[in-house]
VEXZAGU-376068 format. One record per residue (C-alpha): x, y, z; residue in one letter; chain. Coordinates in Angstrom, 1 decimal. Layout:
% residues N
+--------+--------+--------+------+-----+
:     c1 :     c2 :     c3 : type : mol :
+--------+--------+--------+------+-----+
:      X :      Y :      Z :    A :   A :
...
+--------+--------+--------+------+-----+
END
This chain:
% residues 438
+--------+--------+--------+------+-----+
:     c1 :     c2 :     c3 : type : mol :
+--------+--------+--------+------+-----+
:   -6.0 :   17.1 :   30.4 :    M :   A :
:   -6.8 :   13.7 :   32.3 :    R :   A :
:  -10.0 :   11.8 :   32.8 :    F :   A :
:  -10.2 :   12.8 :   36.8 :    D :   A :
:  -10.7 :   16.5 :   35.5 :    D :   A :
:  -13.5 :   15.4 :   33.7 :    L :   A :
:  -16.1 :   15.4 :   36.6 :    R :   A :
:  -16.4 :   11.6 :   36.0 :    L :   A :
:  -17.3 :    9.3 :   39.2 :    H :   A :
:  -14.8 :    7.1 :   40.5 :    K :   A :
:  -16.2 :    3.2 :   39.4 :    P :   A :
:  -15.7 :    5.1 :   35.4 :    L :   A :
:  -12.4 :    6.3 :   36.3 :    L :   A :
:  -11.2 :    2.7 :   37.3 :    E :   A :
:  -13.0 :    1.2 :   34.3 :    A :   A :
:  -11.3 :    4.0 :   32.0 :    V :   A :
:   -7.8 :    3.1 :   33.6 :    R :   A :
:   -8.6 :   -0.8 :   33.5 :    T :   A :
:   -9.7 :    0.0 :   29.3 :    A :   A :
:   -5.9 :    1.2 :   29.5 :    G :   A :
:   -6.8 :    4.6 :   28.6 :    Y :   A :
:   -5.0 :    7.5 :   30.3 :    E :   A :
:   -5.8 :   10.7 :   28.6 :    T :   A :
:   -9.0 :   11.7 :   27.1 :    P :   A :
:   -9.0 :   12.3 :   23.0 :    T :   A :
:  -10.2 :   16.2 :   22.0 :    P :   A :
:  -13.6 :   14.9 :   21.2 :    I :   A :
:  -14.2 :   12.8 :   24.4 :    Q :   A :
:  -12.8 :   16.2 :   26.5 :    A :   A :
:  -15.6 :   18.2 :   25.2 :    K :   A :
:  -18.1 :   16.5 :   24.8 :    V :   A :
:  -18.1 :   14.7 :   28.0 :    I :   A :
:  -18.7 :   18.3 :   30.1 :    P :   A :
:  -21.7 :   18.8 :   27.6 :    L :   A :
:  -23.4 :   15.6 :   27.9 :    V :   A :
:  -23.2 :   16.0 :   31.8 :    L :   A :
:  -24.6 :   19.3 :   31.7 :    D :   A :
:  -27.3 :   18.2 :   29.8 :    G :   A :
:  -26.9 :   19.9 :   26.9 :    Q :   A :
:  -27.8 :   18.2 :   23.0 :    D :   A :
:  -25.0 :   18.1 :   21.2 :    V :   A :
:  -23.9 :   17.7 :   17.9 :    L :   A :
:  -20.5 :   16.5 :   17.5 :    A :   A :
:  -18.4 :   15.9 :   14.4 :    C :   A :
:  -14.7 :   14.4 :   14.6 :    A :   A :
:  -12.6 :   12.3 :   12.5 :    Q :   A :
:  -13.1 :    8.7 :   13.0 :    T :   A :
:  -11.3 :    6.5 :   15.3 :    G :   A :
:  -11.0 :    9.7 :   18.2 :    T :   A :
:  -13.2 :    7.8 :   20.6 :    G :   A :
:  -16.8 :    9.5 :   19.9 :    K :   A :
:  -18.4 :    6.2 :   21.5 :    T :   A :
:  -16.7 :    6.8 :   25.0 :    A :   A :
:  -17.7 :   10.7 :   24.7 :    A :   A :
:  -20.9 :    9.2 :   24.8 :    F :   A :
:  -21.1 :    6.3 :   26.8 :    A :   A :
:  -19.3 :    7.6 :   29.9 :    L :   A :
:  -21.4 :   10.7 :   30.7 :    P :   A :
:  -24.5 :    8.8 :   30.2 :    I :   A :
:  -23.3 :    5.9 :   32.4 :    L :   A :
:  -22.9 :    8.7 :   35.0 :    Q :   A :
:  -26.2 :   10.4 :   34.4 :    R :   A :
:  -28.2 :    7.2 :   34.8 :    L :   A :
:  -26.1 :    6.1 :   37.7 :    A :   A :
:  -26.8 :    9.2 :   39.6 :    A :   A :
:  -30.4 :    9.5 :   39.0 :    S :   A :
:  -32.5 :    6.3 :   39.7 :    P :   A :
:  -34.8 :    4.9 :   37.4 :    A :   A :
:  -38.6 :    5.7 :   37.9 :    P :   A :
:  -40.8 :    2.6 :   39.7 :    K :   A :
:  -42.3 :    1.1 :   36.6 :    R :   A :
:  -46.5 :    1.6 :   37.3 :    S :   A :
:  -47.4 :   -1.4 :   35.2 :    D :   A :
:  -48.2 :   -4.0 :   38.0 :    R :   A :
:  -47.8 :   -7.1 :   35.6 :    R :   A :
:  -44.0 :   -6.6 :   35.5 :    R :   A :
:  -43.0 :   -4.5 :   38.4 :    P :   A :
:  -39.4 :   -5.9 :   38.2 :    R :   A :
:  -38.6 :   -4.9 :   34.8 :    A :   A :
:  -36.3 :   -2.0 :   34.4 :    R :   A :
:  -37.6 :    1.4 :   32.0 :    H :   A :
:  -35.2 :    1.5 :   29.0 :    I :   A :
:  -34.0 :    5.0 :   30.0 :    R :   A :
:  -31.0 :    5.4 :   27.1 :    T :   A :
:  -31.7 :    4.9 :   23.3 :    L :   A :
:  -28.8 :    5.0 :   20.8 :    V :   A :
:  -29.4 :    4.5 :   17.2 :    L :   A :
:  -26.5 :    2.4 :   15.1 :    A :   A :
:  -26.6 :    2.2 :   11.3 :    P :   A :
:  -24.7 :   -1.7 :   11.2 :    T :   A :
:  -25.3 :   -4.6 :   13.1 :    R :   A :
:  -21.2 :   -4.5 :   14.0 :    E :   A :
:  -21.6 :   -0.9 :   15.3 :    L :   A :
:  -24.8 :   -1.7 :   17.4 :    A :   A :
:  -23.1 :   -4.7 :   18.6 :    Q :   A :
:  -19.7 :   -2.7 :   19.4 :    Q :   A :
:  -21.3 :    0.0 :   20.9 :    I :   A :
:  -23.0 :   -2.4 :   23.3 :    S :   A :
:  -19.5 :   -4.0 :   24.2 :    D :   A :
:  -18.2 :   -0.6 :   24.8 :    S :   A :
:  -21.0 :    0.0 :   28.0 :    F :   A :
:  -20.1 :   -2.8 :   29.5 :    G :   A :
:  -16.5 :   -2.1 :   29.6 :    T :   A :
:  -16.8 :    1.6 :   30.7 :    Y :   A :
:  -20.3 :    0.4 :   33.1 :    G :   A :
:  -18.7 :   -2.8 :   34.3 :    R :   A :
:  -18.4 :   -1.4 :   37.9 :    F :   A :
:  -21.9 :   -0.3 :   37.8 :    G :   A :
:  -25.1 :   -1.8 :   38.1 :    G :   A :
:  -26.4 :   -0.6 :   34.4 :    L :   A :
:  -27.9 :   -3.3 :   32.5 :    K :   A :
:  -27.9 :   -2.9 :   28.5 :    H :   A :
:  -28.0 :   -5.0 :   25.4 :    T :   A :
:  -28.0 :   -4.6 :   21.8 :    A :   A :
:  -30.6 :   -5.9 :   19.1 :    V :   A :
:  -29.9 :   -5.9 :   15.4 :    F :   A :
:  -31.4 :   -7.9 :   12.5 :    G :   A :
:  -29.9 :  -11.3 :   11.0 :    G :   A :
:  -30.2 :  -13.1 :   14.3 :    V :   A :
:  -33.0 :  -15.2 :   16.0 :    N :   A :
:  -35.0 :  -12.4 :   17.6 :    K :   A :
:  -36.3 :  -14.6 :   20.4 :    N :   A :
:  -33.0 :  -14.2 :   22.8 :    P :   A :
:  -33.3 :  -10.5 :   22.2 :    Q :   A :
:  -37.0 :  -10.4 :   23.3 :    T :   A :
:  -36.4 :  -12.6 :   26.5 :    R :   A :
:  -33.3 :   -9.9 :   27.4 :    T :   A :
:  -35.8 :   -7.0 :   26.7 :    L :   A :
:  -38.6 :   -8.7 :   28.8 :    R :   A :
:  -36.3 :   -8.7 :   31.5 :    S :   A :
:  -35.5 :   -5.0 :   31.4 :    G :   A :
:  -32.3 :   -2.9 :   29.9 :    V :   A :
:  -31.3 :    0.3 :   30.8 :    D :   A :
:  -29.8 :    0.9 :   28.0 :    I :   A :
:  -30.6 :   -0.3 :   24.2 :    L :   A :
:  -28.2 :   -0.1 :   21.5 :    V :   A :
:  -30.2 :   -0.7 :   18.4 :    A :   A :
:  -30.5 :   -0.7 :   14.5 :    T :   A :
:  -33.6 :    1.0 :   13.0 :    P :   A :
:  -35.4 :   -2.2 :   11.5 :    G :   A :
:  -34.8 :   -4.7 :   14.5 :    R :   A :
:  -36.2 :   -2.2 :   16.7 :    L :   A :
:  -39.4 :   -1.4 :   14.9 :    L :   A :
:  -40.0 :   -5.4 :   15.0 :    D :   A :
:  -39.8 :   -5.5 :   18.6 :    H :   A :
:  -41.7 :   -2.7 :   18.7 :    M :   A :
:  -44.8 :   -3.7 :   16.6 :    A :   A :
:  -44.7 :   -7.0 :   18.6 :    D :   A :
:  -45.0 :   -5.0 :   21.8 :    G :   A :
:  -41.5 :   -5.9 :   23.3 :    V :   A :
:  -40.2 :   -2.4 :   23.2 :    V :   A :
:  -41.7 :    0.8 :   25.0 :    Q :   A :
:  -39.6 :    4.0 :   24.7 :    L :   A :
:  -41.9 :    6.5 :   26.4 :    D :   A :
:  -38.9 :    6.7 :   29.6 :    S :   A :
:  -36.4 :    7.6 :   26.9 :    I :   A :
:  -34.1 :   10.3 :   28.7 :    E :   A :
:  -31.0 :   10.5 :   26.7 :    V :   A :
:  -31.2 :    9.5 :   22.2 :    L :   A :
:  -27.7 :    9.0 :   20.5 :    V :   A :
:  -27.7 :    8.5 :   16.9 :    L :   A :
:  -24.6 :    7.5 :   16.0 :    D :   A :
:  -22.9 :    8.2 :   12.3 :    E :   A :
:  -25.6 :   10.5 :   12.2 :    A :   A :
:  -25.1 :   11.6 :    8.5 :    D :   A :
:  -26.1 :    7.6 :    7.5 :    R :   A :
:  -28.5 :    7.6 :   10.2 :    M :   A :
:  -30.5 :   10.8 :    8.7 :    L :   A :
:  -30.1 :    9.9 :    5.2 :    D :   A :
:  -33.1 :    9.7 :    3.3 :    M :   A :
:  -33.1 :    6.1 :    3.4 :    G :   A :
:  -33.4 :    5.7 :    7.0 :    F :   A :
:  -35.3 :    9.2 :    7.7 :    M :   A :
:  -39.0 :    6.8 :    7.7 :    P :   A :
:  -37.9 :    4.4 :   10.2 :    D :   A :
:  -36.4 :    7.3 :   12.7 :    I :   A :
:  -39.3 :    9.4 :   12.1 :    R :   A :
:  -41.5 :    6.8 :   13.6 :    R :   A :
:  -39.1 :    5.9 :   16.2 :    I :   A :
:  -38.7 :    9.4 :   17.6 :    L :   A :
:  -42.8 :    9.8 :   17.6 :    A :   A :
:  -43.1 :    7.1 :   20.7 :    T :   A :
:  -40.0 :    9.1 :   22.2 :    I :   A :
:  -40.8 :   11.6 :   24.9 :    P :   A :
:  -39.6 :   15.4 :   23.6 :    K :   A :
:  -38.2 :   16.2 :   26.8 :    Q :   A :
:  -35.2 :   14.3 :   26.8 :    R :   A :
:  -31.2 :   14.7 :   26.1 :    Q :   A :
:  -30.3 :   14.1 :   22.1 :    T :   A :
:  -27.0 :   13.7 :   20.9 :    L :   A :
:  -25.5 :   13.3 :   17.3 :    L :   A :
:  -22.3 :   12.1 :   16.4 :    L :   A :
:  -20.7 :   11.4 :   13.1 :    S :   A :
:  -17.3 :   11.8 :   11.1 :    A :   A :
:  -18.9 :   13.7 :    8.3 :    T :   A :
:  -21.7 :   16.2 :    8.5 :    M :   A :
:  -22.9 :   17.6 :    5.5 :    P :   A :
:  -24.8 :   20.7 :    5.0 :    R :   A :
:  -28.2 :   19.0 :    4.6 :    P :   A :
:  -28.3 :   16.5 :    6.9 :    I :   A :
:  -27.0 :   19.2 :    9.5 :    R :   A :
:  -29.9 :   21.4 :    9.0 :    E :   A :
:  -32.2 :   18.1 :    9.1 :    L :   A :
:  -31.1 :   17.3 :   12.6 :    S :   A :
:  -32.5 :   21.1 :   13.3 :    N :   A :
:  -35.2 :   19.2 :   14.0 :    D :   A :
:  -34.5 :   16.8 :   16.1 :    I :   A :
:  -32.1 :   18.9 :   18.6 :    L :   A :
:  -32.5 :   21.6 :   20.8 :    I :   A :
:  -30.7 :   24.6 :   21.5 :    N :   A :
:  -27.3 :   22.2 :   20.1 :    P :   A :
:  -24.1 :   22.7 :   21.2 :    V :   A :
:  -21.9 :   22.2 :   17.9 :    S :   A :
:  -18.4 :   20.5 :   18.3 :    V :   A :
:  -15.6 :   20.0 :   16.0 :    E :   A :
:  -12.4 :   19.3 :   16.6 :    V :   A :
:  -11.4 :   18.4 :   13.0 :    A :   A :
:  -11.8 :   19.9 :   10.3 :    R :   A :
:  -15.3 :   18.6 :    9.1 :    V :   A :
:  -14.8 :   15.6 :    6.8 :    S :   A :
:  -11.2 :   15.5 :    6.9 :    S :   A :
:   -8.9 :   12.4 :    7.3 :    A :   A :
:   -6.6 :   11.7 :   10.3 :    A :   A :
:   -2.6 :   13.1 :   10.1 :    E :   A :
:   -1.4 :    9.3 :   11.0 :    T :   A :
:   -2.6 :    8.2 :    7.4 :    V :   A :
:   -0.8 :    8.0 :    4.5 :    E :   A :
:   -2.4 :    7.6 :    1.3 :    H :   A :
:   -1.3 :    5.8 :   -1.5 :    W :   A :
:   -2.8 :    5.4 :   -5.3 :    A :   A :
:   -2.1 :    2.6 :   -7.5 :    Y :   A :
:   -2.3 :    3.1 :  -11.2 :    S :   A :
:   -4.1 :   -0.4 :  -12.6 :    V :   A :
:   -7.1 :   -1.2 :  -14.7 :    E :   A :
:   -9.7 :   -4.1 :  -13.5 :    K :   A :
:   -8.2 :   -7.3 :  -15.0 :    R :   A :
:   -4.8 :   -6.4 :  -13.2 :    E :   A :
:   -6.7 :   -5.8 :   -9.7 :    K :   A :
:   -6.3 :   -9.2 :   -8.5 :    P :   A :
:   -2.8 :  -10.3 :   -9.1 :    S :   A :
:   -1.9 :   -6.8 :   -7.7 :    L :   A :
:   -3.6 :   -7.2 :   -4.7 :    L :   A :
:   -1.8 :  -10.6 :   -4.0 :    C :   A :
:    1.6 :   -9.0 :   -5.0 :    S :   A :
:    1.3 :   -6.3 :   -2.7 :    V :   A :
:    0.1 :   -8.3 :    0.2 :    L :   A :
:    2.5 :  -10.9 :   -0.4 :    E :   A :
:    5.3 :   -7.8 :   -0.4 :    N :   A :
:    4.0 :   -5.3 :    2.1 :    T :   A :
:    4.8 :   -6.0 :    6.4 :    P :   A :
:    1.3 :   -5.9 :    7.5 :    Y :   A :
:   -0.8 :   -6.7 :   11.0 :    S :   A :
:   -3.8 :   -6.7 :    9.8 :    R :   A :
:   -5.4 :   -5.5 :    6.5 :    A :   A :
:   -9.0 :   -4.4 :    5.7 :    L :   A :
:   -9.7 :   -4.6 :    1.7 :    V :   A :
:  -12.8 :   -2.8 :    0.6 :    F :   A :
:  -14.9 :   -3.9 :   -2.8 :    T :   A :
:  -17.9 :   -2.2 :   -4.1 :    R :   A :
:  -20.1 :   -5.1 :   -4.1 :    T :   A :
:  -21.1 :   -8.2 :   -2.3 :    K :   A :
:  -20.4 :  -10.5 :   -5.0 :    Y :   A :
:  -16.9 :   -8.7 :   -5.7 :    G :   A :
:  -15.9 :   -9.1 :   -1.8 :    A :   A :
:  -16.5 :  -12.8 :   -2.4 :    D :   A :
:  -14.5 :  -13.2 :   -5.5 :    K :   A :
:  -12.0 :  -11.1 :   -3.9 :    V :   A :
:  -11.6 :  -13.9 :   -1.0 :    V :   A :
:  -11.7 :  -16.9 :   -3.8 :    R :   A :
:   -8.5 :  -15.4 :   -5.6 :    H :   A :
:   -6.4 :  -14.5 :   -2.5 :    L :   A :
:   -7.4 :  -17.8 :   -0.8 :    T :   A :
:   -6.1 :  -19.6 :   -4.1 :    R :   A :
:   -2.7 :  -17.7 :   -3.8 :    A :   A :
:   -2.6 :  -19.0 :    0.0 :    G :   A :
:   -3.2 :  -16.0 :    1.6 :    I :   A :
:   -5.8 :  -15.9 :    4.7 :    S :   A :
:   -9.2 :  -14.1 :    4.2 :    A :   A :
:  -12.8 :  -13.9 :    5.0 :    D :   A :
:  -15.6 :  -11.8 :    3.7 :    A :   A :
:  -18.1 :   -9.7 :    5.3 :    I :   A :
:  -21.2 :   -8.2 :    3.6 :    H :   A :
:  -25.1 :   -8.1 :    3.8 :    G :   A :
:  -25.4 :  -11.0 :    2.4 :    N :   A :
:  -23.7 :  -12.9 :    4.8 :    K :   A :
:  -25.5 :  -14.5 :    7.9 :    S :   A :
:  -24.9 :  -12.7 :   11.3 :    Q :   A :
:  -23.2 :  -16.0 :   12.5 :    N :   A :
:  -21.0 :  -15.9 :    9.4 :    A :   A :
:  -20.2 :  -12.0 :   10.1 :    R :   A :
:  -19.3 :  -12.4 :   13.4 :    T :   A :
:  -17.3 :  -15.6 :   12.7 :    R :   A :
:  -15.4 :  -13.0 :   10.4 :    A :   A :
:  -14.9 :  -10.5 :   12.6 :    L :   A :
:  -13.6 :  -13.0 :   15.7 :    A :   A :
:  -11.0 :  -14.2 :   13.0 :    G :   A :
:   -9.5 :  -11.3 :   12.0 :    F :   A :
:   -9.6 :   -9.4 :   15.6 :    R :   A :
:   -7.7 :  -12.5 :   17.0 :    S :   A :
:   -5.5 :  -12.3 :   14.2 :    G :   A :
:   -6.4 :  -15.7 :   12.8 :    K :   A :
:   -7.5 :  -14.3 :    9.4 :    T :   A :
:   -5.0 :  -11.6 :    8.1 :    G :   A :
:   -7.4 :   -9.9 :    5.4 :    V :   A :
:  -10.9 :   -9.3 :    5.7 :    L :   A :
:  -12.6 :   -8.2 :    2.7 :    V :   A :
:  -15.7 :   -6.1 :    3.0 :    A :   A :
:  -18.6 :   -3.6 :    1.6 :    T :   A :
:  -18.8 :   -0.7 :    3.2 :    D :   A :
:  -20.6 :   -2.3 :    6.2 :    I :   A :
:  -17.4 :   -2.2 :    7.6 :    A :   A :
:  -16.6 :    1.6 :    6.7 :    S :   A :
:  -18.7 :    3.2 :    9.7 :    R :   A :
:  -17.4 :    2.1 :   13.4 :    G :   A :
:  -15.6 :   -0.9 :   12.8 :    L :   A :
:  -13.2 :   -0.5 :   15.9 :    D :   A :
:  -10.4 :   -2.9 :   15.6 :    I :   A :
:   -7.1 :   -2.4 :   16.9 :    D :   A :
:   -3.9 :   -2.7 :   14.5 :    D :   A :
:   -5.2 :   -2.5 :   11.3 :    I :   A :
:   -2.1 :   -1.5 :    9.6 :    S :   A :
:   -3.8 :   -1.1 :    6.1 :    H :   A :
:   -6.6 :   -0.3 :    4.2 :    V :   A :
:   -7.1 :   -1.2 :    1.0 :    I :   A :
:   -9.5 :    0.4 :   -1.5 :    N :   A :
:   -9.6 :   -2.6 :   -4.1 :    Y :   A :
:  -12.8 :   -0.6 :   -5.8 :    D :   A :
:  -12.7 :    2.8 :   -5.5 :    L :   A :
:  -15.7 :    4.3 :   -3.8 :    T :   A :
:  -17.8 :    7.5 :   -5.3 :    D :   A :
:  -18.6 :    8.9 :   -2.4 :    E :   A :
:  -15.6 :   10.8 :   -1.2 :    P :   A :
:  -17.4 :   10.7 :    2.6 :    E :   A :
:  -17.5 :    7.1 :    2.4 :    T :   A :
:  -13.5 :    7.4 :    1.5 :    Y :   A :
:  -13.0 :    8.9 :    4.8 :    V :   A :
:  -15.0 :    6.4 :    6.9 :    H :   A :
:  -13.2 :    3.7 :    5.0 :    R :   A :
:   -9.6 :    4.9 :    5.5 :    I :   A :
:  -10.1 :    5.6 :    9.5 :    G :   A :
:  -10.2 :    2.0 :   10.3 :    R :   A :
:   -6.5 :    2.2 :   10.5 :    T :   A :
:   -4.4 :    5.2 :   12.0 :    G :   A :
:   -6.5 :    5.1 :   15.3 :    R :   A :
:   -5.8 :    6.4 :   18.3 :    A :   A :
:   -2.7 :    8.0 :   17.7 :    G :   A :
:   -1.3 :    4.9 :   15.8 :    A :   A :
:    0.3 :    5.6 :   12.3 :    T :   A :
:   -1.8 :    3.6 :    9.1 :    G :   A :
:   -1.5 :    3.4 :    5.7 :    T :   A :
:   -3.9 :    3.5 :    2.8 :    A :   A :
:   -3.7 :    2.0 :   -0.5 :    L :   A :
:   -6.3 :    2.5 :   -3.2 :    S :   A :
:   -6.2 :    0.7 :   -6.6 :    F :   A :
:   -7.5 :    3.7 :   -9.2 :    V :   A :
:   -8.4 :    2.3 :  -12.5 :    S :   A :
:   -8.7 :    4.6 :  -15.5 :    S :   A :
:  -12.2 :    5.5 :  -14.9 :    E :   A :
:  -11.7 :    6.1 :  -11.3 :    D :   A :
:   -9.9 :    9.6 :  -12.3 :    H :   A :
:  -13.4 :   11.6 :  -11.5 :    G :   A :
:  -13.7 :   10.0 :   -8.1 :    N :   A :
:   -9.9 :   10.4 :   -7.2 :    L :   A :
:   -9.9 :   14.1 :   -7.6 :    R :   A :
:  -13.3 :   14.6 :   -5.9 :    A :   A :
:  -11.8 :   12.5 :   -2.7 :    I :   A :
:   -8.8 :   14.8 :   -2.9 :    E :   A :
:  -10.7 :   18.1 :   -3.3 :    R :   A :
:  -12.8 :   16.3 :    0.1 :    L :   A :
:   -9.9 :   15.7 :    2.3 :    I :   A :
:   -7.4 :   18.3 :    0.6 :    R :   A :
:   -4.5 :   15.7 :    0.5 :    T :   A :
:   -3.0 :   14.3 :   -2.7 :    P :   A :
:   -3.0 :   10.6 :   -2.8 :    L :   A :
:    1.0 :    9.9 :   -3.6 :    Q :   A :
:    1.8 :    7.7 :   -6.6 :    P :   A :
:    2.6 :    4.2 :   -5.4 :    A :   A :
:    5.3 :    4.3 :   -7.5 :    A :   A :
:    6.8 :    6.3 :   -4.3 :    D :   A :
:    5.9 :    4.0 :   -2.1 :    L :   A :
:    8.9 :    1.8 :   -0.2 :    P :   A :
:    8.7 :   -1.6 :   -1.5 :    G :   A :
:    6.4 :   -0.6 :   -4.6 :    Y :   A :
:    5.1 :   -3.8 :   -6.7 :    V :   A :
:    3.9 :   -2.7 :  -10.1 :    A :   A :
:    0.8 :   -4.3 :  -11.6 :    P :   A :
:    1.6 :   -7.1 :  -14.0 :    K :   A :
:   -0.5 :   -6.9 :  -17.4 :    V :   A :
:   -1.1 :  -10.3 :  -18.9 :    A :   A :
:   -0.4 :  -10.1 :  -22.6 :    V :   A :
:   -1.1 :  -13.1 :  -24.7 :    V :   A :
:    0.0 :  -13.4 :  -28.6 :    Q :   A :
:   -2.8 :  -14.6 :  -30.5 :    A :   A :
:   -2.1 :  -17.0 :  -32.8 :    E :   A :
:   -2.4 :  -15.8 :  -36.5 :    R :   A :
:   -4.6 :  -18.0 :  -38.4 :    P :   A :
:   -3.1 :  -19.9 :  -41.5 :    A :   A :
:   -3.8 :  -18.7 :  -45.1 :    R :   A :
:   -5.8 :  -21.4 :  -47.2 :    T :   A :
:   -7.0 :  -22.1 :  -50.5 :    D :   A :
:   -9.4 :  -24.5 :  -52.1 :    S :   A :
:   -6.7 :  -27.0 :  -53.1 :    R :   A :
:   -5.6 :  -27.4 :  -49.1 :    R :   A :
:   -9.5 :  -27.2 :  -48.1 :    N :   A :
:  -11.6 :  -26.8 :  -50.7 :    G :   A :
:  -13.1 :  -24.0 :  -48.4 :    D :   A :
:  -11.8 :  -20.6 :  -49.9 :    T :   A :
:   -9.4 :  -20.0 :  -53.2 :    N :   A :
:   -6.5 :  -17.5 :  -53.4 :    R :   A :
:   -8.7 :  -14.5 :  -54.1 :    Q :   A :
:  -10.6 :  -15.5 :  -50.9 :    G :   A :
:  -13.7 :  -16.5 :  -52.6 :    H :   A :
:  -15.6 :  -19.6 :  -51.7 :    R :   A :
:  -15.8 :  -22.5 :  -54.7 :    P :   A :
:  -18.7 :  -22.7 :  -57.0 :    A :   A :
:  -21.4 :  -24.5 :  -55.6 :    N :   A :
:  -23.2 :  -27.5 :  -57.7 :    K :   A :
:  -24.9 :  -25.1 :  -60.6 :    N :   A :
:  -21.4 :  -23.4 :  -61.1 :    G :   A :
:  -22.1 :  -20.6 :  -59.5 :    A :   A :
:  -19.3 :  -18.4 :  -57.5 :    H :   A :
:  -21.1 :  -17.0 :  -54.1 :    R :   A :
:  -18.6 :  -14.3 :  -53.5 :    G :   A :
:  -16.1 :  -13.5 :  -50.9 :    P :   A :
:  -16.3 :  -15.2 :  -47.9 :    R :   A :
:  -17.4 :  -12.5 :  -44.9 :    R :   A :
:  -16.7 :  -13.1 :  -41.4 :    S :   A :
:  -19.5 :  -12.6 :  -38.8 :    R :   A :
:  -16.5 :  -11.7 :  -36.3 :    R :   A :
:  -14.6 :   -8.5 :  -36.5 :    G :   A :
:  -11.1 :   -8.3 :  -36.6 :    P :   A :
:   -8.9 :  -10.7 :  -33.9 :    R :   A :
:   -6.8 :   -8.2 :  -31.8 :    S :   A :
:   -3.2 :   -9.3 :  -31.3 :    A :   A :
:   -3.2 :   -9.0 :  -27.8 :    V :   A :
:   -6.1 :  -10.9 :  -26.1 :    A :   A :
:   -7.5 :   -9.7 :  -22.9 :    N :   A :
:   -7.5 :  -12.0 :  -19.7 :    R :   A :
+--------+--------+--------+------+-----+
END
C-alpha cells in the first residue's frame, strides 16, 4: 500500500514525499481512513510506528476540506476558532506533535501552535489571541490559558489524546475532565497509545462514542527490531560499567534512563569526568535547558542523553542506536516506552538493562509483559564485565600498655588513679570488614 491509496489530498501527499515517507506504516494504513470517515478511534500500537502521522494527516485534510465557521465575536472578527485540540503528557511530546503538524501541513493554510509549562506564557498568549486552527497542549498550561480567558474550546471538532494511558491516568483525570466539560459533545475523539491496560480501556468509554478499536500489534509488545540484553550488576558498579560500555560500544546516540532527577545529574557528572559528552533532561530542568539538551542530542553534538521517564514517551529522534536502562523501571509498561526510542521505523536498536539484585522481580515482570527474555549481556559481542572495586582494609596493630598506655595484653584498660581496673575495652563500632565498599 502507498499513501496515494489512502484518499489523501495532493498537498498532503506532496508533504509526505518531501518528508521522505514512501509507504504508510500499519497503524497509519488502518487509522487514516477511519479518521477521514469521522469515526472515533481507540488505537494501540507499538511506539515508534508512526501514530502521530496517523492522526495528523487526516485531521489536516478534514480541516482543509471544510472551512471554519465565522466567529460571532465582533471584537475579534479575524481570530480563528480552535478546531482541533491535541493533549499530550509532556512538553517535549507536545512540541514534537506541533512540529509534525507543521511538516505535514506545510502546503496548507492552517495555523498551529503548542503550549506547555516551563516557559513564559506571554508569547503563547499572543499566538493564541491571533487565532490558531490546531492547538497542541499539556493539560496544566492549557488550563492556565483558559483561566486567563485566552482560550475557548467551544468550537473543537476533533479531540486527540496522545499517549492515552498516561493521559487517562488518575493523576491527569481531574484536569482532563475539566477540559472535557468545555468541549462540545458532538466531536470526533481519538485515543492513541502504545499500551492500553484494561482499566484505562474501560475509562475511555466515557470519552469515546462507538469507537473503532485498532491494534496493529499485541498490546504492550516491544518492536521486533530491538535486541534486549541484561547486565547483572550491583549499584556501586553501575557508574564504571556505564563508562566502560559507552567507551567500548559503537553507538550513534545513546539514551540513558535513570529513576530520579538527582540520579540523572549524577550520571552526567560521572560521564563528563570520564570525557564522555553527555547532558541531562528531567523535570527540574528549565524548558530552555531541556530544549538545548534535545537540540544537542539531535544534532549529534551530545552523544549521550541521560533522562528520567519524561523522555520515555513520544521522543522521536532519529538514529538512537542504544537505550540503556541504568535504573530498571518498576513499571513494565514503561520499559516498552523506554526502548521504543530505538529501533524506530524499521531500524534496528539495542536495549541494555543494568539489573541489580533488587531488580529481579521487576525483570521477571518485564519479561512476562513483552514475552521476550532479556539475554545475558555476557553473550553480547564485545561484552564488558562490571568491575568491582575491592580495597583491603588495614588490620589494626596490636598494642599493649607498655607501648601506649591504653590497654594491656589481655585487652584490659589500665587501672585508674584509685587502682581499680575498668575492665576490657568495648568498641562502639562493630567488627571491621576486610572489604571496604566504595
